[in-house]
MOPAC internal coordinates of N, CA, C and O (Angstrom, degrees):
PM7 1SCF
backbone

  N    0.0000 0     0.00 0     0.00 0    0    0    0
  C    1.4549 1     0.00 0     0.00 0    1    0    0
  C    1.5157 1   108.29 1     0.00 0    2    1    0
  O    1.2310 1   120.30 1   -52.40 1    3    2    1
  N    1.3141 1   117.03 1   127.60 1    3    2    1
  C    1.4539 1   123.95 1  -176.24 1    5    3    2
  C    1.5351 1   111.24 1   -92.96 1    6    5    3
  O    1.2310 1   120.36 1   -49.60 1    7    6    5
  N    1.3116 1   116.91 1   130.40 1    7    6    5
  C    1.4751 1   120.13 1   171.58 1    9    7    6
  C    1.5243 1   106.74 1  -120.94 1   10    9    7
  O    1.2310 1   120.81 1   -63.48 1   11   10    9
  N    1.3316 1   116.05 1   116.52 1   11   10    9
  C    1.4535 1   120.54 1  -178.70 1   13   11   10
  C    1.5205 1   110.90 1   -80.06 1   14   13   11
  O    1.2310 1   120.10 1   -11.26 1   15   14   13
  N    1.3306 1   117.42 1   168.74 1   15   14   13
  C    1.4209 1   122.06 1  -176.97 1   17   15   14
  C    1.5568 1   113.55 1   -58.53 1   18   17   15
  O    1.2310 1   120.86 1   141.83 1   19   18   17
  N    1.3347 1   115.96 1   -38.17 1   19   18   17
  C    1.4613 1   119.43 1  -178.81 1   21   19   18
  C    1.5232 1   111.97 1   -62.77 1   22   21   19
  O    1.2310 1   120.97 1   128.59 1   23   22   21
  N    1.3174 1   115.74 1   -51.41 1   23   22   21
  C    1.4753 1   119.31 1   179.60 1   25   23   22
  C    1.5271 1   111.52 1   -67.11 1   26   25   23
  O    1.2310 1   119.60 1   145.97 1   27   26   25
  N    1.3125 1   118.36 1   -34.03 1   27   26   25
  C    1.4491 1   122.28 1   176.07 1   29   27   26
  C    1.5416 1   108.58 1   -60.09 1   30   29   27
  O    1.2310 1   119.35 1   137.16 1   31   30   29
  N    1.2958 1   118.85 1   -42.84 1   31   30   29
  C    1.4810 1   121.83 1   179.95 1   33   31   30
  C    1.5501 1   109.73 1   -68.54 1   34   33   31
  O    1.2310 1   120.01 1   136.95 1   35   34   33
  N    1.3139 1   117.59 1   -43.05 1   35   34   33
  C    1.4808 1   119.89 1   178.37 1   37   35   34
  C    1.5459 1   109.42 1   -61.24 1   38   37   35
  O    1.2310 1   120.58 1   139.22 1   39   38   37
  N    1.3431 1   116.49 1   -40.78 1   39   38   37
  C    1.4859 1   119.54 1  -174.87 1   41   39   38
  C    1.5351 1   112.98 1   -66.74 1   42   41   39
  O    1.2310 1   119.60 1   171.17 1   43   42   41
  N    1.3218 1   118.37 1    -8.83 1   43   42   41
  C    1.4642 1   121.28 1   177.36 1   45   43   42
  C    1.5469 1   110.04 1   -75.33 1   46   45   43
  O    1.2310 1   120.44 1   168.56 1   47   46   45
  N    1.3222 1   116.76 1   -11.44 1   47   46   45
  C    1.4630 1   121.37 1  -176.83 1   49   47   46
  C    1.5133 1   109.73 1  -111.30 1   50   49   47
  O    1.2310 1   119.43 1   -36.12 1   51   50   49
  N    1.3377 1   118.70 1   143.88 1   51   50   49
  C    1.4652 1   120.66 1  -177.54 1   53   51   50
  C    1.5534 1   112.18 1   -71.22 1   54   53   51
  O    1.2310 1   121.77 1   -19.93 1   55   54   53
  N    1.3330 1   114.22 1   160.07 1   55   54   53
  C    1.4660 1   119.81 1   172.68 1   57   55   54
  C    1.5295 1   106.88 1   -56.63 1   58   57   55
  O    1.2310 1   121.24 1   -37.78 1   59   58   57
  N    1.3496 1   115.24 1   142.22 1   59   58   57
  C    1.4789 1   119.80 1  -177.70 1   61   59   58
  C    1.5057 1   113.21 1    96.20 1   62   61   59
  O    1.2310 1   120.01 1   170.94 1   63   62   61
  N    1.3208 1   117.58 1    -9.06 1   63   62   61
  C    1.4732 1   120.67 1   178.04 1   65   63   62
  C    1.5348 1   110.99 1   -66.55 1   66   65   63
  O    1.2310 1   120.39 1   -47.74 1   67   66   65
  N    1.3138 1   116.87 1   132.26 1   67   66   65
  C    1.4590 1   122.21 1   178.99 1   69   67   66
  C    1.5358 1   109.65 1   -73.83 1   70   69   67
  O    1.2310 1   120.28 1   -44.80 1   71   70   69
  N    1.3215 1   117.08 1   135.20 1   71   70   69
  C    1.4506 1   122.65 1   175.77 1   73   71   70
  C    1.5109 1   110.34 1  -133.89 1   74   73   71
  O    1.2310 1   120.87 1   -31.60 1   75   74   73
  N    1.3057 1   115.93 1   148.40 1   75   74   73
  C    1.4760 1   122.55 1   169.29 1   77   75   74
  C    1.5333 1   103.85 1  -115.43 1   78   77   75
  O    1.2310 1   120.91 1   -54.05 1   79   78   77
  N    1.3263 1   115.86 1   125.95 1   79   78   77
  C    1.4517 1   120.70 1  -173.10 1   81   79   78
  C    1.5387 1   108.27 1  -126.84 1   82   81   79
  O    1.2310 1   121.39 1   -45.46 1   83   82   81
  N    1.3188 1   114.94 1   134.54 1   83   82   81
  C    1.4769 1   121.78 1  -179.46 1   85   83   82
  C    1.5016 1   109.39 1  -122.25 1   86   85   83
  O    1.2310 1   121.08 1   -46.25 1   87   86   85
  N    1.3336 1   115.55 1   133.75 1   87   86   85
  C    1.4461 1   123.92 1   175.34 1   89   87   86
  C    1.5213 1   109.38 1  -117.96 1   90   89   87
  O    1.2310 1   120.81 1   -16.67 1   91   90   89
  N    1.3167 1   116.05 1   163.33 1   91   90   89
  C    1.4557 1   123.07 1   166.93 1   93   91   90
  C    1.5254 1   113.10 1    50.61 1   94   93   91
  O    1.2310 1   120.51 1  -133.54 1   95   94   93
  N    1.3314 1   116.62 1    46.46 1   95   94   93
  C    1.4629 1   121.44 1   179.81 1   97   95   94
  C    1.5362 1   112.76 1    51.76 1   98   97   95
  O    1.2310 1   122.37 1  -129.07 1   99   98   97
  N    1.3074 1   113.07 1    50.93 1   99   98   97
  C    1.4566 1   124.60 1   176.07 1  101   99   98
  C    1.5419 1   113.93 1    70.21 1  102  101   99
  O    1.2310 1   119.93 1  -163.87 1  103  102  101
  N    1.3240 1   117.75 1    16.13 1  103  102  101
  C    1.4413 1   120.10 1   172.88 1  105  103  102
  C    1.5514 1   112.20 1   -71.34 1  106  105  103
  O    1.2310 1   121.66 1   155.99 1  107  106  105
  N    1.3409 1   114.43 1   -24.01 1  107  106  105
  C    1.4466 1   122.36 1   176.65 1  109  107  106
  C    1.5216 1   107.68 1  -134.31 1  110  109  107
  O    1.2310 1   120.10 1   -58.90 1  111  110  109
  N    1.3317 1   117.42 1   121.10 1  111  110  109
  C    1.4627 1   122.89 1   178.88 1  113  111  110
  C    1.5326 1   108.15 1  -132.79 1  114  113  111
  O    1.2310 1   120.86 1   -60.22 1  115  114  113
  N    1.3257 1   115.95 1   119.78 1  115  114  113
  C    1.4313 1   121.93 1  -178.06 1  117  115  114
  C    1.5238 1   111.27 1  -125.36 1  118  117  115
  O    1.2310 1   120.14 1   -30.82 1  119  118  117
  N    1.3274 1   117.33 1   149.18 1  119  118  117
  C    1.4303 1   123.08 1   171.74 1  121  119  118
  C    1.5135 1   108.45 1  -117.43 1  122  121  119
  O    1.2310 1   120.83 1   -34.38 1  123  122  121
  N    1.3101 1   116.03 1   145.62 1  123  122  121
  C    1.4562 1   118.69 1   179.64 1  125  123  122
  C    1.5213 1   110.83 1   178.71 1  126  125  123
  O    1.2310 1   121.94 1    17.86 1  127  126  125
  N    1.3222 1   113.90 1  -162.14 1  127  126  125
  C    1.4800 1   118.39 1  -176.04 1  129  127  126
  C    1.5244 1   110.47 1  -128.17 1  130  129  127
  O    1.2310 1   122.43 1   -25.12 1  131  130  129
  N    1.3592 1   112.95 1   154.88 1  131  130  129
  C    1.4607 1   119.58 1   174.86 1  133  131  130
  C    1.5161 1   107.09 1   -70.17 1  134  133  131
  O    1.2310 1   120.98 1   -54.58 1  135  134  133
  N    1.3330 1   115.73 1   125.42 1  135  134  133
  C    1.4615 1   119.60 1   174.91 1  137  135  134
  C    1.5220 1   110.85 1   -90.29 1  138  137  135
  O    1.2310 1   120.80 1   126.17 1  139  138  137
  N    1.3217 1   116.07 1   -53.83 1  139  138  137
  C    1.4761 1   121.56 1   179.38 1  141  139  138
  C    1.4928 1   111.30 1  -165.92 1  142  141  139
  O    1.2310 1   120.39 1   -17.44 1  143  142  141
  N    1.3104 1   116.86 1   162.56 1  143  142  141
  C    1.4793 1   123.43 1   171.55 1  145  143  142
  C    1.5113 1   104.38 1  -109.89 1  146  145  143
  O    1.2310 1   119.99 1   -44.96 1  147  146  145
  N    1.3415 1   117.62 1   135.04 1  147  146  145
  C    1.4320 1   120.87 1  -175.05 1  149  147  146
  C    1.5374 1   112.15 1  -144.75 1  150  149  147
  O    1.2310 1   120.77 1   -15.01 1  151  150  149
  N    1.3073 1   116.13 1   164.99 1  151  150  149
  C    1.4534 1   122.79 1   175.65 1  153  151  150
  C    1.5216 1   109.28 1   -88.86 1  154  153  151
  O    1.2310 1   119.94 1   -39.75 1  155  154  153
  N    1.3229 1   117.73 1   140.25 1  155  154  153
  C    1.4407 1   121.60 1   177.08 1  157  155  154
  C    1.5105 1   109.63 1  -151.40 1  158  157  155
  O    1.2310 1   119.76 1     5.53 1  159  158  157
  N    1.3185 1   118.06 1  -174.47 1  159  158  157
  C    1.4635 1   122.07 1   175.62 1  161  159  158
  C    1.5146 1   109.44 1  -142.60 1  162  161  159
  O    1.2310 1   120.98 1    -3.82 1  163  162  161
  N    1.3107 1   115.74 1   176.18 1  163  162  161
  C    1.4892 1   120.28 1  -175.14 1  165  163  162
  C    1.5402 1   112.54 1   -88.27 1  166  165  163
  O    1.2310 1   119.62 1  -168.38 1  167  166  165
  N    1.3308 1   118.32 1    11.62 1  167  166  165
  C    1.4363 1   121.78 1   174.48 1  169  167  166
  C    1.5147 1   115.94 1    82.76 1  170  169  167
  O    1.2310 1   119.70 1   179.01 1  171  170  169
  N    1.3073 1   118.17 1    -0.99 1  171  170  169
  C    1.4563 1   120.33 1   176.41 1  173  171  170
  C    1.5178 1   109.93 1   -84.12 1  174  173  171
  O    1.2310 1   120.55 1   -16.50 1  175  174  173
  N    1.3234 1   116.56 1   163.50 1  175  174  173
  C    1.4760 1   120.39 1   175.26 1  177  175  174
  C    1.5203 1   109.10 1   -68.67 1  178  177  175
  O    1.2310 1   121.10 1   -32.43 1  179  178  177
  N    1.3251 1   115.50 1   147.57 1  179  178  177
  C    1.4687 1   121.62 1  -177.28 1  181  179  178
  C    1.5506 1   112.76 1   -57.50 1  182  181  179
  O    1.2310 1   120.26 1   148.68 1  183  182  181
  N    1.2970 1   117.11 1   -31.32 1  183  182  181
  C    1.4742 1   119.08 1  -179.32 1  185  183  182
  C    1.5154 1   112.19 1   -87.00 1  186  185  183
  O    1.2310 1   119.33 1   179.70 1  187  186  185
  N    1.3262 1   118.88 1    -0.30 1  187  186  185
  C    1.4833 1   121.01 1   176.52 1  189  187  186
  C    1.5345 1   109.03 1   -76.11 1  190  189  187
  O    1.2310 1   120.91 1   -40.23 1  191  190  189
  N    1.3108 1   115.86 1   139.77 1  191  190  189
  C    1.4695 1   122.39 1  -177.58 1  193  191  190
  C    1.5304 1   111.86 1   -58.55 1  194  193  191
  O    1.2310 1   119.98 1   150.98 1  195  194  193
  N    1.3125 1   117.63 1   -29.02 1  195  194  193
  C    1.4806 1   120.93 1  -177.10 1  197  195  194
  C    1.5343 1   113.74 1   -92.65 1  198  197  195
  O    1.2310 1   120.29 1  -176.19 1  199  198  197
  N    1.3227 1   117.05 1     3.81 1  199  198  197
  C    1.4589 1   120.66 1  -178.19 1  201  199  198
  C    1.5307 1   110.84 1   -62.05 1  202  201  199
  O    1.2310 1   120.59 1   -41.96 1  203  202  201
  N    1.3522 1   116.47 1   138.04 1  203  202  201
  C    1.4679 1   119.91 1   179.77 1  205  203  202
  C    1.5367 1   108.22 1  -147.92 1  206  205  203
  O    1.2310 1   121.46 1   -42.00 1  207  206  205
  N    1.3386 1   114.80 1   138.00 1  207  206  205
  C    1.4392 1   121.56 1   172.55 1  209  207  206
  C    1.5493 1   105.79 1  -107.71 1  210  209  207
  O    1.2310 1   121.30 1   -36.48 1  211  210  209
  N    1.3314 1   115.11 1   143.52 1  211  210  209
  C    1.4619 1   119.88 1  -177.34 1  213  211  210
  C    1.5268 1   109.62 1  -157.52 1  214  213  211
  O    1.2310 1   121.31 1    -9.86 1  215  214  213
  N    1.3236 1   115.09 1   170.14 1  215  214  213
  C    1.4693 1   121.47 1   175.37 1  217  215  214
  C    1.5454 1   108.85 1   -94.82 1  218  217  215
  O    1.2310 1   121.27 1   -31.51 1  219  218  217
  N    1.3259 1   115.18 1   148.49 1  219  218  217
  C    1.4476 1   121.18 1   178.71 1  221  219  218
  C    1.5287 1   108.29 1  -139.74 1  222  221  219
  O    1.2310 1   120.62 1   -14.03 1  223  222  221
  N    1.3249 1   116.42 1   165.97 1  223  222  221
  C    1.4500 1   122.37 1   179.26 1  225  223  222
  C    1.5123 1   107.73 1  -117.19 1  226  225  223
  O    1.2310 1   120.81 1   -50.06 1  227  226  225
  N    1.3342 1   116.06 1   129.94 1  227  226  225
  C    1.4411 1   120.64 1   171.73 1  229  227  226
  C    1.5153 1   107.34 1   -89.85 1  230  229  227
  O    1.2310 1   120.37 1   -53.12 1  231  230  229
  N    1.3375 1   116.89 1   126.88 1  231  230  229
  C    1.4459 1   125.69 1  -172.58 1  233  231  230
  C    1.5352 1   108.18 1  -119.51 1  234  233  231
  O    1.2310 1   120.70 1   -56.20 1  235  234  233
  N    1.3423 1   116.27 1   123.80 1  235  234  233
  C    1.4730 1   120.06 1   177.84 1  237  235  234
  C    1.5278 1   110.12 1   -92.26 1  238  237  235
  O    1.2310 1   120.06 1   -61.08 1  239  238  237
  N    1.3286 1   117.49 1   118.92 1  239  238  237
  C    1.4430 1   123.38 1  -176.31 1  241  239  238
  C    1.5345 1   109.70 1   -74.05 1  242  241  239
  O    1.2310 1   121.19 1   -56.71 1  243  242  241
  N    1.3339 1   115.34 1   123.29 1  243  242  241
  C    1.4764 1   122.55 1   179.00 1  245  243  242
  C    1.5223 1   111.17 1  -107.40 1  246  245  243
  O    1.2310 1   120.14 1   150.28 1  247  246  245
  N    1.3640 1   117.33 1   -29.72 1  247  246  245
  C    1.4497 1   120.55 1  -176.59 1  249  247  246
  C    1.5401 1   107.93 1  -152.81 1  250  249  247
  O    1.2310 1   121.66 1   -41.73 1  251  250  249
  N    1.3160 1   114.42 1   138.27 1  251  250  249
  C    1.4739 1   120.64 1   174.71 1  253  251  250
  C    1.5001 1   107.62 1  -105.04 1  254  253  251
  O    1.2310 1   120.61 1   -72.11 1  255  254  253
  N    1.3375 1   116.44 1   107.89 1  255  254  253
  C    1.4690 1   122.05 1  -175.85 1  257  255  254
  C    1.5447 1   108.83 1   -79.50 1  258  257  255
  O    1.2310 1   121.46 1   133.18 1  259  258  257
  N    1.3285 1   114.81 1   -46.82 1  259  258  257
  C    1.4518 1   119.62 1  -176.96 1  261  259  258
  C    1.5334 1   107.47 1  -152.16 1  262  261  259
  O    1.2310 1   121.27 1   -44.39 1  263  262  261
  N    1.3538 1   115.18 1   135.61 1  263  262  261
  C    1.4574 1   119.83 1   177.37 1  265  263  262
  C    1.5334 1   107.87 1  -147.99 1  266  265  263
  O    1.2310 1   120.35 1   -87.19 1  267  266  265
  N    1.2881 1   116.94 1    92.81 1  267  266  265
  C    1.4605 1   121.80 1   175.47 1  269  267  266
  C    1.5287 1   109.92 1  -105.33 1  270  269  267
  O    1.2310 1   120.84 1  -167.94 1  271  270  269
  N    1.3209 1   115.99 1    12.06 1  271  270  269
  C    1.4776 1   120.92 1   175.37 1  273  271  270
  C    1.5413 1   108.27 1   -83.05 1  274  273  271
  O    1.2310 1   120.13 1    -6.93 1  275  274  273
  N    1.2958 1   117.36 1   173.07 1  275  274  273
  C    1.4449 1   123.05 1   178.18 1  277  275  274
  C    1.5480 1   112.49 1   -89.60 1  278  277  275
  O    1.2310 1   120.73 1  -166.53 1  279  278  277
  N    1.3345 1   116.21 1    13.47 1  279  278  277
  C    1.4428 1   120.73 1  -176.09 1  281  279  278
  C    1.5226 1   110.54 1  -100.33 1  282  281  279
  O    1.2310 1   120.58 1   -30.33 1  283  282  281
  N    1.3257 1   116.50 1   149.67 1  283  282  281
  C    1.4536 1   123.78 1  -178.51 1  285  283  282
  C    1.5435 1   108.27 1  -103.26 1  286  285  283
  O    1.2310 1   120.63 1   -57.07 1  287  286  285
  N    1.3194 1   116.41 1   122.93 1  287  286  285
  C    1.4508 1   122.35 1   176.92 1  289  287  286
  C    1.5410 1   109.21 1  -124.72 1  290  289  287
  O    1.2310 1   121.26 1   -33.97 1  291  290  289
  N    1.3391 1   115.20 1   146.03 1  291  290  289
  C    1.4380 1   120.24 1  -176.22 1  293  291  290
  C    1.5504 1   111.25 1  -124.70 1  294  293  291
  O    1.2310 1   120.71 1   -37.67 1  295  294  293
  N    1.3245 1   116.24 1   142.33 1  295  294  293
  C    1.4438 1   121.54 1   176.16 1  297  295  294
  C    1.5326 1   106.95 1   -61.68 1  298  297  295
  O    1.2310 1   121.02 1   -45.08 1  299  298  297
  N    1.3334 1   115.65 1   134.92 1  299  298  297
  C    1.4679 1   120.78 1   178.81 1  301  299  298
  C    1.5090 1   114.23 1    90.42 1  302  301  299
  O    1.2310 1   119.96 1   167.50 1  303  302  301
  N    1.3354 1   117.68 1   -12.50 1  303  302  301
  C    1.4661 1   119.62 1   179.41 1  305  303  302
  C    1.5083 1   110.73 1   -84.39 1  306  305  303
  O    1.2310 1   121.73 1   -19.12 1  307  306  305
  N    1.3062 1   114.29 1   160.88 1  307  306  305
  C    1.4824 1   121.70 1   178.75 1  309  307  306
  C    1.4881 1   110.72 1  -100.14 1  310  309  307
  O    1.2310 1   120.64 1   -34.68 1  311  310  309
  N    1.3243 1   116.37 1   145.32 1  311  310  309
  C    1.4534 1   121.18 1   172.26 1  313  311  310
  C    1.5032 1   108.24 1  -137.13 1  314  313  311
  O    1.2310 1   121.03 1   -22.50 1  315  314  313
  N    1.3162 1   115.63 1   157.50 1  315  314  313
  C    1.4565 1   121.68 1  -178.86 1  317  315  314
  C    1.5194 1   110.77 1   -94.30 1  318  317  315
  O    1.2310 1   121.32 1   -47.78 1  319  318  317
  N    1.3188 1   115.07 1   132.22 1  319  318  317
  C    1.4764 1   121.73 1   170.10 1  321  319  318
  C    1.5180 1   105.38 1  -108.80 1  322  321  319
  O    1.2310 1   119.89 1   -61.30 1  323  322  321
  N    1.3210 1   117.81 1   118.70 1  323  322  321
  C    1.4432 1   121.66 1  -176.94 1  325  323  322
  C    1.5241 1   110.72 1  -160.49 1  326  325  323
  O    1.2310 1   121.38 1     1.75 1  327  326  325
  N    1.3162 1   114.97 1  -178.25 1  327  326  325
  C    1.4525 1   119.36 1   176.59 1  329  327  326
  C    1.5079 1   112.70 1   -63.93 1  330  329  327
  O    1.2310 1   120.33 1   163.14 1  331  330  329
  N    1.3355 1   116.98 1   -16.86 1  331  330  329
  C    1.4749 1   121.33 1   174.75 1  333  331  330
  C    1.5321 1   112.78 1   -88.19 1  334  333  331
  O    1.2310 1   119.96 1   168.61 1  335  334  333
  N    1.3389 1   117.68 1   -11.39 1  335  334  333
  C    1.4394 1   121.75 1  -179.98 1  337  335  334
  C    1.5486 1   109.13 1  -142.89 1  338  337  335
  O    1.2310 1   120.00 1  -122.60 1  339  338  337
  N    1.3360 1   117.61 1    57.40 1  339  338  337
  C    1.4501 1   120.92 1  -170.93 1  341  339  338
  C    1.5374 1   111.42 1   -77.86 1  342  341  339
  O    1.2310 1   120.73 1   -49.20 1  343  342  341
  N    1.3295 1   116.22 1   130.80 1  343  342  341
  C    1.4871 1   119.58 1   173.36 1  345  343  342
  C    1.5557 1   110.25 1   -79.31 1  346  345  343
  O    1.2310 1   120.55 1    -5.73 1  347  346  345
  N    1.3080 1   116.55 1   174.27 1  347  346  345
  C    1.4660 1   120.23 1   175.64 1  349  347  346
  C    1.5220 1   111.61 1   -93.05 1  350  349  347
  O    1.2310 1   120.26 1   155.62 1  351  350  349
  N    1.3374 1   117.12 1   -24.38 1  351  350  349
  C    1.4724 1   121.23 1   179.02 1  353  351  350
  C    1.5176 1   110.93 1  -155.48 1  354  353  351
  O    1.2310 1   121.10 1   -36.98 1  355  354  353
  N    1.3326 1   115.50 1   143.02 1  355  354  353
  C    1.4769 1   122.78 1   173.81 1  357  355  354
  C    1.5112 1   107.68 1  -129.09 1  358  357  355
  O    1.2310 1   121.61 1   -52.68 1  359  358  357
  N    1.3151 1   114.52 1   127.32 1  359  358  357
  C    1.4815 1   118.80 1   178.58 1  361  359  358
  C    1.5402 1   110.59 1  -126.28 1  362  361  359
  O    1.2310 1   121.27 1   -19.28 1  363  362  361
  N    1.3121 1   115.18 1   160.72 1  363  362  361
  C    1.4654 1   122.77 1   175.53 1  365  363  362
  C    1.5419 1   107.55 1   -88.33 1  366  365  363
  O    1.2310 1   121.16 1    -6.91 1  367  366  365
  N    1.3344 1   115.38 1   173.09 1  367  366  365
  C    1.4837 1   121.54 1   179.88 1  369  367  366
  C    1.4955 1   112.47 1   -54.50 1  370  369  367
  O    1.2310 1   120.28 1   143.49 1  371  370  369
  N    1.3393 1   117.07 1   -36.51 1  371  370  369
  C    1.4860 1   121.11 1  -178.39 1  373  371  370
  C    1.5275 1   112.68 1   -81.11 1  374  373  371
  O    1.2310 1   119.84 1  -177.33 1  375  374  373
  N    1.3265 1   117.91 1     2.67 1  375  374  373
  C    1.4576 1   121.00 1   179.60 1  377  375  374
  C    1.5256 1   114.41 1    92.30 1  378  377  375
  O    1.2310 1   119.69 1   173.59 1  379  378  377
  N    1.3286 1   118.20 1    -6.41 1  379  378  377
  C    1.4693 1   120.66 1   179.02 1  381  379  378
  C    1.5146 1   111.05 1   -64.11 1  382  381  379
  O    1.2310 1   120.78 1   -49.59 1  383  382  381
  N    1.3287 1   116.12 1   130.41 1  383  382  381
  C    1.4533 1   120.02 1   179.57 1  385  383  382
  C    1.5363 1   108.28 1   -81.52 1  386  385  383
  O    1.2310 1   120.96 1   -53.80 1  387  386  385
  N    1.3415 1   115.77 1   126.20 1  387  386  385
  C    1.4541 1   119.07 1   175.23 1  389  387  386
  C    1.5124 1   112.20 1  -102.90 1  390  389  387
  O    1.2310 1   120.70 1   160.93 1  391  390  389
  N    1.3365 1   116.26 1   -19.07 1  391  390  389
  C    1.4613 1   120.36 1   178.51 1  393  391  390
  C    1.5211 1   108.64 1  -159.46 1  394  393  391
  O    1.2310 1   121.41 1   -39.26 1  395  394  393
  N    1.3418 1   114.90 1   140.74 1  395  394  393
  C    1.4688 1   117.91 1   177.51 1  397  395  394
  C    1.5373 1   108.95 1  -153.06 1  398  397  395
  O    1.2310 1   120.93 1   -50.58 1  399  398  397
  N    1.3371 1   115.83 1   129.42 1  399  398  397
  C    1.4535 1   122.81 1   176.46 1  401  399  398
  C    1.5143 1   115.79 1    44.20 1  402  401  399
  O    1.2310 1   120.80 1  -140.31 1  403  402  401
  N    1.3317 1   116.07 1    39.69 1  403  402  401
  C    1.4557 1   119.53 1   178.93 1  405  403  402
  C    1.5523 1   114.29 1    82.62 1  406  405  403
  O    1.2310 1   119.68 1   179.51 1  407  406  405
  N    1.3066 1   118.21 1    -0.49 1  407  406  405
  C    1.4738 1   120.95 1   179.68 1  409  407  406
  C    1.5246 1   109.25 1  -110.00 1  410  409  407
  O    1.2310 1   120.66 1   -60.85 1  411  410  409
  N    1.2702 1   116.34 1   119.15 1  411  410  409
  C    1.4570 1   121.33 1   177.11 1  413  411  410
  C    1.4833 1   110.51 1   -66.19 1  414  413  411
  O    1.2310 1   121.41 1   -37.39 1  415  414  413
  N    1.3617 1   114.90 1   142.61 1  415  414  413
  C    1.4388 1   119.69 1   178.59 1  417  415  414
  C    1.5089 1   109.77 1  -113.86 1  418  417  415
  O    1.2310 1   120.10 1   180.00 1  419  418  417

């Protein structure tokens, strides 16, 4: 099971920790809390050469700061943060950067 640097950094904080997460060069900015870290896969069949298992973070959306993407997000809904949906920056409530562009802080 693969755990990338981003999820490894998120997993250092308990469930319920407030995060501000930005994707797509601030085209999408959400605030919310860590719900859980879990095992998942990329949806391919296990015998497919591209099959991969990895850890992901379930994030509960509490506030939509900016959304100029074509995607619909709802307060209270969960979304996955993973290597398949990597943000550009993750910060704590106090503004401390815990992860940015694949480089742990």
